[in-house]
C-alpha positions in Angstrom: 0.0 -0.1 0.0 1.5 3.3 -0.9 0.3 6.2 1.4 0.3 9.9 0.8 1.3 11.2 4.3 0.6 14.7 5.5 2.6 15.5 8.6 1.6 18.2 11.0 4.9 19.4 13.3 3.8 20.9 16.4 6.0 24.0 16.9 3.5 25.4 19.6 4.6 23.1 22.4 6.1 25.9 24.4 3.0 28.1 24.9 0.0 27.2 27.3 -2.5 25.6 25.2 -5.7 24.3 26.9 -6.7 22.4 23.9 -3.8 20.3 23.9 -2.2 18.0 26.5 1.6 18.1 27.3 2.5 16.0 24.3 0.7 18.1 21.7 -2.0 15.4 21.2 -5.5 16.0 22.4 -8.9 16.9 21.3 -8.1 19.4 18.7 -5.0 17.7 17.4 -7.1 14.5 16.8 -9.9 16.4 15.1 -7.5 18.1 12.9 -6.0 14.7 12.0 -9.4 13.3 11.2 -10.8 16.3 9.5 -7.7 16.1 7.0 -8.2 12.4 6.4 -11.7 13.2 5.4 -10.6 15.9 3.3 -7.8 14.0 1.4 -9.7 10.8 1.0 -11.6 11.9 -2.1 -8.2 13.0 -3.7 -6.8 9.5 -3.9 -10.1 8.4 -5.4 -9.1 10.6 -8.4 -5.1 10.0 -8.3 -4.5 6.5 -8.2 -0.8 7.0 -7.4 -1.9 6.2 -3.8 -3.9 3.8 -2.2 -4.4 5.5 1.2 -4.2 8.8 3.1 -2.1 9.0 6.4 -2.1 12.1 8.5 0.2 12.4 11.4 0.4 14.9 14.2 4.0 15.0 15.6 5.8 16.7 18.4 8.5 19.4 17.8 11.3 17.1 18.7 10.5 14.6 16.2 11.9 14.7 12.8 10.0 12.3 10.5 11.6 10.4 7.6 9.8 12.1 4.7 9.2 10.3 1.4 9.5 12.5 -1.7 5.8 12.7 -2.1 5.0 13.7 1.5 4.3 17.1 2.8 5.0 18.5 6.2 3.3 21.5 7.6 4.5 23.3 10.6 2.0 24.4 13.2 3.7 27.5 14.8 2.2 29.6 17.7 2.1 32.9 15.6 3.9 34.5 12.6 6.5 35.9 15.0 7.5 32.2 15.8 7.9 31.5 12.0 9.8 28.5 10.9 10.1 30.2 7.5 11.6 33.3 9.1 14.0 31.4 11.3 15.3 29.7 8.1 16.0 33.0 6.3 12.7 33.6 4.6 9.9 36.2 4.9 6.5 36.3 6.5 6.0 40.0 6.1 2.7 39.6 4.5 1.3 37.4 7.1 2.7 39.7 9.8 0.9 42.5 8.1 -2.4 40.8 7.4 -3.7 39.0 10.5 -6.4 37.3 8.4 -3.8 35.1 6.9 -3.8 31.6 8.9 -0.8 30.2 7.0 2.0 30.9 4.2 4.2 28.9 2.2 7.8 29.8 1.2 8.3 27.9 -2.2 12.0 28.9 -2.2 12.8 27.1 1.0 10.1 24.5 0.6 8.4 25.2 3.9 4.9 25.8 4.8 3.4 26.8 8.1 0.1 27.7 9.7 -0.6 30.1 12.7 -2.3 28.5 15.6 -3.1 31.7 17.1 -5.1 33.0 14.1 -7.5 29.8 14.2 -10.6 31.1 16.1 -10.3 29.6 19.6 -8.1 26.8 18.3 -10.6 25.9 15.6 -9.8 22.3 14.3 -11.7 23.3 11.1 -9.6 26.2 10.5 -6.3 24.8 11.3 -7.1 21.6 9.1 -8.4 23.8 6.1 -5.2 26.0 6.4 -3.2 23.0 6.4 -4.8 21.7 3.4 -4.5 25.1 1.6 -0.8 25.4 2.4 -0.1 21.7 1.3 -1.6 22.7 -2.0 0.7 25.4 -2.5 3.7 23.4 -1.7 2.7 20.3 -3.9 1.5 22.5 -6.9 4.8 24.7 -6.4 2.4 27.7 -7.0 2.5 31.0 -5.2 -0.8 33.0 -4.9 -1.6 32.3 -8.7 -3.1 29.1 -7.1 -6.1 30.9 -5.9 -6.9 32.1 -9.6 -10.1 30.6 -10.5 -10.3 28.6 -7.4 -13.2 28.2 -4.9 -13.7 26.7 -1.6 -10.4 26.1 0.4 -8.0 27.2 -2.4 -9.4 30.7 -3.3 -7.7 33.8 -1.8 -9.2 34.5 1.8 -10.9 31.2 2.2 -13.6 30.2 4.6 -12.4 27.0 6.3 -15.7 26.2 8.1 -17.1 24.0 5.1 -15.2 21.5 3.2 -12.9 21.5 0.3 -14.9 21.6 -3.0 -14.7 19.0 -5.7 -12.8 21.6 -7.7 -10.3 21.8 -4.7 -10.0 17.9 -4.9 -9.3 17.7 -8.5 -6.7 20.4 -8.2 -4.9 18.4 -5.5 -5.2 15.3 -7.2 -3.4 16.7 -10.2 -0.6 17.6 -8.0 -0.5 14.9 -5.4 2.2 12.6 -6.9 4.6 15.4 -7.5 8.1 15.0 -5.6 9.0 17.7 -3.4 12.2 17.9 -1.3 10.9 19.1 2.3 12.8 19.5 5.5 11.5 17.9 8.6 14.0 18.8 11.1 13.2 22.4 11.6 
């Protein structure tokens, strides 16, 4: 069985989070994982490269061995604790616009979502933002990805619904693409 794996790496463990236990696994993390499995399931029905979807929430001190088709999305406390910025990239847009829930740096191949911007730790917003940033990294597209999109992939998306069929078709088109991501950040 070949799995498409989406890793969510918890970089928020140093702040007080009533929604998570000390290991970063809790009700919100479990819901995010389950939501993403549901969102990604229809994609592998379109793209037969993979036979299943795996979504993993991992602690900050773990660096998963990534396959070249896997995606890792860093869950950071806020834009000021950015993995992208710590790696030499810029998150100036995210700092300037507090409506941005996540950002992707295509040059450094890093994507992240901001926990503090998800309304009361909303699992739906966190899962939706992770889906959106994974689409950026898999397609290797900047904001041009939003052109002609709806649902989770449009500019300024509302993550309280589900990804559209158009979103699933877009993700399916790019799912098998190889990308070299770093997991040890």
